[in-house]
C-alpha positions as CSV (number, residue, x, y, z in Angstrom):
1,M,-12.2,-0.4,3.8
2,A,-11.7,0.7,7.3
3,R,-11.7,-2.0,10.0
4,Q,-14.0,-1.5,13.0
5,G,-13.0,-1.5,16.6
6,T,-12.4,0.7,19.6
7,S,-10.0,3.5,18.7
8,P,-7.0,4.1,21.0
9,E,-6.1,7.5,22.3
10,P,-4.9,10.1,19.6
11,V,-1.3,9.8,18.7
12,S,0.9,12.9,19.5
13,A,2.8,14.5,16.6
14,A,6.1,13.0,18.0
15,A,4.7,9.5,18.4
16,P,5.1,7.0,15.5
17,V,2.0,6.0,13.5
18,V,3.5,2.6,13.1
19,A,6.1,1.0,15.4
20,L,7.5,-2.5,15.1
21,Q,10.2,-3.7,17.5
22,D,12.0,-7.0,16.9
23,V,8.9,-8.5,15.2
24,A,8.8,-12.0,13.7
25,V,6.0,-13.7,11.9
26,R,5.4,-17.4,11.4
27,V,3.0,-18.9,8.8
28,G,2.4,-22.6,8.6
29,G,5.2,-23.3,11.0
30,R,7.7,-21.4,8.9
31,T,9.3,-18.1,9.9
32,L,8.7,-15.6,7.1
33,W,10.9,-12.9,8.6
34,S,12.2,-11.9,12.0
35,G,14.0,-9.1,13.7
36,V,12.0,-6.4,11.9
37,D,12.3,-2.9,13.5
38,L,10.3,0.0,11.9
39,R,9.1,3.4,13.0
40,V,6.9,5.4,10.6
41,G,6.0,9.0,11.5
42,A,2.9,11.0,10.6
43,G,2.8,11.9,6.9
44,E,5.6,9.6,5.8
45,F,5.5,7.5,2.7
46,V,7.0,4.0,3.2
47,A,7.4,1.2,0.7
48,V,7.6,-2.5,1.5
49,L,9.9,-4.3,-1.0
50,G,11.3,-7.7,-1.6
51,P,11.0,-10.9,-3.7
52,N,7.7,-12.6,-4.4
53,G,6.6,-14.8,-1.6
54,V,8.8,-13.3,1.1
55,G,5.9,-12.0,3.2
56,K,5.3,-8.3,2.1
57,S,1.5,-8.7,2.2
58,T,1.8,-10.5,5.5
59,L,3.4,-7.4,7.0
60,V,0.3,-5.4,6.0
61,K,-1.9,-8.1,7.6
62,V,0.1,-7.7,10.8
63,L,-0.6,-4.0,10.8
64,L,-4.3,-4.7,10.2
65,G,-4.4,-7.1,13.1
66,V,-5.5,-10.1,11.0
67,Q,-2.1,-11.8,11.3
68,P,-0.5,-12.0,14.7
69,A,3.1,-11.4,15.3
70,H,5.0,-14.5,16.6
71,E,7.5,-12.3,18.5
72,G,8.1,-8.7,19.2
73,R,5.8,-5.7,19.7
74,V,3.5,-4.0,17.1
75,R,1.8,-0.6,17.7
76,V,-0.5,1.1,15.2
77,L,-1.7,4.6,15.9
78,G,-0.8,4.2,19.5
79,G,-2.6,0.9,20.1
80,A,-2.7,-2.8,19.2
81,P,-3.2,-3.6,15.5
82,G,-6.8,-3.9,14.5
83,R,-8.2,-1.4,17.0
84,A,-7.8,1.9,15.2
85,G,-11.1,1.5,13.3
86,E,-11.8,4.0,10.6
87,R,-8.4,5.7,11.3
88,V,-6.9,3.1,9.0
89,G,-7.7,2.9,5.3
90,Y,-6.9,-0.3,3.4
91,L,-6.6,-1.2,-0.3
92,P,-6.0,-5.0,-0.8
93,Q,-4.3,-6.5,-3.8
94,R,-6.3,-5.5,-6.9
95,R,-8.8,-7.8,-8.6
96,S,-10.4,-6.8,-11.8
97,F,-14.1,-6.1,-11.9
98,D,-16.2,-8.1,-14.3
99,A,-17.1,-6.0,-17.3
100,S,-20.8,-6.8,-16.8
101,L,-20.9,-5.4,-13.3
102,R,-23.4,-2.6,-13.1
103,M,-22.4,-1.1,-9.8
104,R,-21.3,2.5,-10.3
105,G,-18.0,4.0,-9.2
106,T,-19.8,6.1,-6.7
107,D,-21.3,3.0,-5.1
108,V,-17.9,1.4,-4.8
109,V,-16.6,4.5,-3.0
110,R,-19.7,4.6,-0.8
111,L,-18.8,1.1,0.4
112,G,-15.8,2.7,2.2
113,W,-18.2,5.1,4.0
114,D,-20.9,2.7,5.2
115,G,-20.0,-0.7,3.8
116,D,-20.0,-2.1,7.3
117,R,-23.7,-1.3,7.6
118,W,-24.6,-2.0,3.9
119,G,-28.4,-2.0,3.4
120,V,-29.2,-0.1,6.6
121,P,-30.2,3.5,5.7
122,L,-28.5,6.4,7.4
123,P,-31.0,7.6,10.0
124,R,-30.9,11.3,9.4
125,S,-31.0,13.5,6.3
126,R,-28.1,15.5,7.7
127,A,-26.0,12.3,7.9
128,R,-27.0,11.4,4.3
129,R,-26.0,14.9,3.1
130,A,-22.7,14.6,4.8
131,A,-22.1,11.2,3.2
132,R,-22.9,12.5,-0.3
133,K,-20.7,15.5,0.2
134,R,-17.7,13.5,1.4
135,I,-18.0,10.9,-1.3
136,A,-18.2,13.6,-4.0
137,E,-15.2,15.4,-2.4
138,V,-12.9,12.3,-2.3
139,I,-13.9,11.3,-5.9
140,E,-12.9,14.8,-7.0
141,R,-9.7,14.5,-4.9
142,V,-8.5,11.4,-6.8
143,G,-9.5,12.9,-10.2
144,A,-12.3,10.4,-10.9
145,A,-15.3,12.8,-11.2
146,G,-15.5,12.3,-15.0
147,Y,-16.3,8.6,-14.8
148,A,-17.5,7.9,-11.2
149,H,-21.1,7.5,-12.4
150,R,-20.1,4.9,-15.0
151,P,-20.5,1.2,-14.2
152,I,-17.3,0.1,-12.5
153,G,-16.9,-2.8,-14.9
154,Q,-16.7,-0.3,-17.8
155,C,-13.9,1.7,-16.3
156,S,-10.2,1.1,-17.2
157,G,-7.8,-0.5,-14.7
158,G,-6.3,2.9,-13.8
159,E,-9.8,4.4,-13.3
160,Q,-10.9,1.5,-11.1
161,Q,-7.8,1.9,-9.0
162,R,-8.4,5.6,-8.5
163,L,-12.0,4.8,-7.3
164,L,-10.7,2.1,-4.9
165,I,-8.2,4.6,-3.5
166,A,-11.1,7.0,-3.0
167,Q,-12.9,4.2,-1.2
168,A,-10.0,3.7,1.2
169,L,-9.7,7.5,1.8
170,V,-13.4,8.3,2.3
171,R,-13.4,8.2,6.1
172,R,-10.3,10.4,6.3
173,P,-7.9,7.8,7.6
174,E,-4.6,8.8,9.3
175,L,-2.9,5.6,8.0
176,L,-3.3,4.2,4.5
177,L,-2.2,0.6,3.8
178,L,-1.9,-0.2,0.1
179,D,-1.1,-3.7,-1.1
180,E,0.4,-3.6,-4.7
181,P,-1.7,-0.7,-5.9
182,L,0.3,-0.4,-9.1
183,D,0.1,-4.1,-10.0
184,S,-1.4,-4.9,-13.4
185,L,-1.4,-1.3,-14.5
186,D,0.4,-0.1,-17.6
187,L,3.3,2.3,-17.2
188,P,1.3,5.6,-17.7
189,N,-1.2,4.5,-15.1
190,Q,1.5,3.3,-12.8
191,A,3.0,6.8,-12.9
192,A,-0.4,8.5,-12.5
193,V,-1.5,6.5,-9.5
194,A,2.0,6.8,-7.9
195,S,1.8,10.5,-8.3
196,L,-1.7,10.6,-6.8
197,I,-0.6,8.6,-3.7
198,G,2.4,10.8,-3.2
199,R,0.3,13.9,-3.4
200,I,-2.3,12.6,-0.9
201,C,0.5,11.7,1.5
202,R,2.2,15.1,1.1
203,E,-0.8,17.4,1.0
204,E,-3.2,15.7,3.4
205,G,-0.6,14.4,5.9
206,V,-1.8,10.8,5.5
207,T,0.8,8.2,6.4
208,V,1.2,5.6,3.6
209,V,2.6,2.1,3.9
210,M,2.6,0.6,0.4
211,V,3.6,-2.9,-0.8
212,A,5.4,-2.6,-4.1
213,H,6.9,-4.9,-6.7
214,D,8.8,-2.1,-8.5
215,V,10.2,0.7,-6.5
216,N,11.0,2.9,-9.5
217,P,7.6,4.6,-10.0
218,I,7.5,5.8,-6.4
219,L,11.3,6.1,-5.6
220,S,11.4,9.9,-5.7
221,R,8.4,10.2,-3.3
222,L,9.6,7.7,-0.6
223,D,10.8,8.7,2.9
224,R,11.9,5.1,3.8
225,V,11.7,1.5,2.6
226,V,11.4,-1.9,4.3
227,Y,13.3,-4.5,2.3
228,L,12.3,-8.1,3.2
229,A,14.2,-11.2,2.4
230,E,13.9,-14.8,3.4
231,G,14.1,-14.6,7.2
232,G,15.1,-11.0,7.7
233,A,14.6,-7.4,6.8
234,V,16.3,-4.0,6.7
235,S,14.6,-0.6,6.8
236,G,15.7,3.0,6.4
237,P,16.0,5.7,3.7
238,P,16.1,4.3,0.2
239,A,19.6,5.6,-0.4
240,E,20.8,3.6,2.6
241,V,18.8,0.4,2.0
242,I,18.8,-0.2,-1.7
243,T,22.6,-0.5,-2.0
244,S,24.9,-3.4,-3.0
245,E,26.4,-3.5,0.4
246,T,23.0,-3.6,2.3
247,L,21.3,-6.1,0.1
248,T,24.4,-8.4,-0.1
249,R,24.3,-8.4,3.7
250,L,20.6,-9.1,3.8
251,Y,20.6,-11.9,1.3
252,R,24.0,-13.3,2.4
253,T,25.0,-13.6,-1.3
254,P,26.5,-11.1,-3.7
255,V,23.9,-8.5,-5.0
256,E,24.7,-5.5,-7.1
257,V,22.5,-2.4,-7.3
258,L,22.9,-0.3,-10.4
259,R,21.3,3.0,-11.4
260,T,20.5,3.7,-15.0
261,S,21.0,7.0,-16.7
262,D,17.4,7.9,-16.1
263,G,17.6,7.2,-12.4
264,R,15.9,3.7,-12.4
265,L,17.3,1.0,-10.2
266,V,18.4,-2.5,-11.3
267,V,19.1,-5.1,-8.7
268,V,21.5,-7.8,-10.1
269,G,22.5,-11.1,-8.6
270,Q,20.8,-13.7,-6.4
271,P,18.0,-14.1,-5.7
272,E,17.0,-14.2,-9.3
273,A,14.1,-12.5,-11.1
274,P,11.6,-12.1,-8.2
275,A,14.0,-9.7,-6.4
276,R,14.5,-7.4,-9.4
277,H,12.7,-4.0,-9.5
278,S,11.4,-4.8,-13.0
279,D,8.7,-3.6,-15.4
280,R,6.4,-6.6,-15.7
281,H,4.5,-4.9,-18.6
282,A,7.2,-3.9,-21.0
283,D,7.2,-7.2,-22.9
284,R,3.6,-8.4,-22.3
285,H,3.1,-8.8,-26.1
286,T,6.2,-11.1,-26.5
287,G,5.4,-13.2,-23.5
288,R,8.8,-12.5,-21.9
289,D,9.4,-11.1,-18.5
290,G,10.2,-7.4,-18.7
291,G,13.6,-7.9,-17.2
292,P,15.4,-5.3,-15.0
293,A,14.2,-1.8,-15.2
C-alpha cells in the first residue's frame, strides 16, 4: 500500500528514481551492509539478491523511509525516503490468507486505493466511479478478473499474489517495491508472476525494485542487480555481478558461478546453502532442500 506524505517535485527523465550513495545500515548495533551505491532509472527492473539474513528486506525498508540509513545519502523520486506518498507502491513479504476469510479480492485491491481512510466513504459519486473504474482496470491488468469477486481465502497462492500486486499498483505508482513476491509459490506460478511483473515494468514504465531469493525466474528481465553479502554489496548488470570473480571478491572466499544448459545459474562455494539461487519447492515432498538450480 502506498505510504502517505508530501510528494517532492517530479523527477526528470534523466534523474534516477532511486539513488544510494555510500549507504550503510546498522540494526541492533550491527552493521548489516555498508558502502552501497545504486542508481535506478525510470522503468528499470532491479533485483536485490543475497543470502538469508543479510539485509535484503532492510534495503526495501530504507527506501520506504521506515529504516534510517546510518551513513550515506538516499533519495527516492527526488526526495527523502518516505515522502513520495502514493508515487510508491509496496508489496511486503507474502503471508497466506486464512481459508475462512470472506473479504473478496476486489476488497483487497480497494485497500490500496483508500485503505488509509478505510471506513470513510468517498465524498462524491464521481470519485466513487473513478475508484471502481481504476480497481476494475488494474484487476484486469494483472489477469485476475476471473476470480476477483471470490473470497480471498479461497484463491490459490498465485491468485492471491496477483491481487496483492494489483493492490500495490492501483494508485499508479512510479516505483514498485516488492519483497519476495515469488516466495512460497510453485514453479508455474513463479514464472507467471515474474512474467507479469516484467510486463508491468516494460509496458507501463514502472520502476521495480524486487527482493528475490532465486534470480532464475526473473534473470532475463533484469536491468541490474544488487548483491548483498555480510557487510558489503555490489551492483550492476547481472552479467557483471553474478560472476565467480565478483562474488569471490564480495564474500572474500572462493565462489564459483555456473550456468546450466537451460540458462539457470548455480552459485557454488561459501557461504553455503542460503547464498544459492535454488528452487525451494522442487523437493517439498521429500523434505529436502531443493539444492542449486
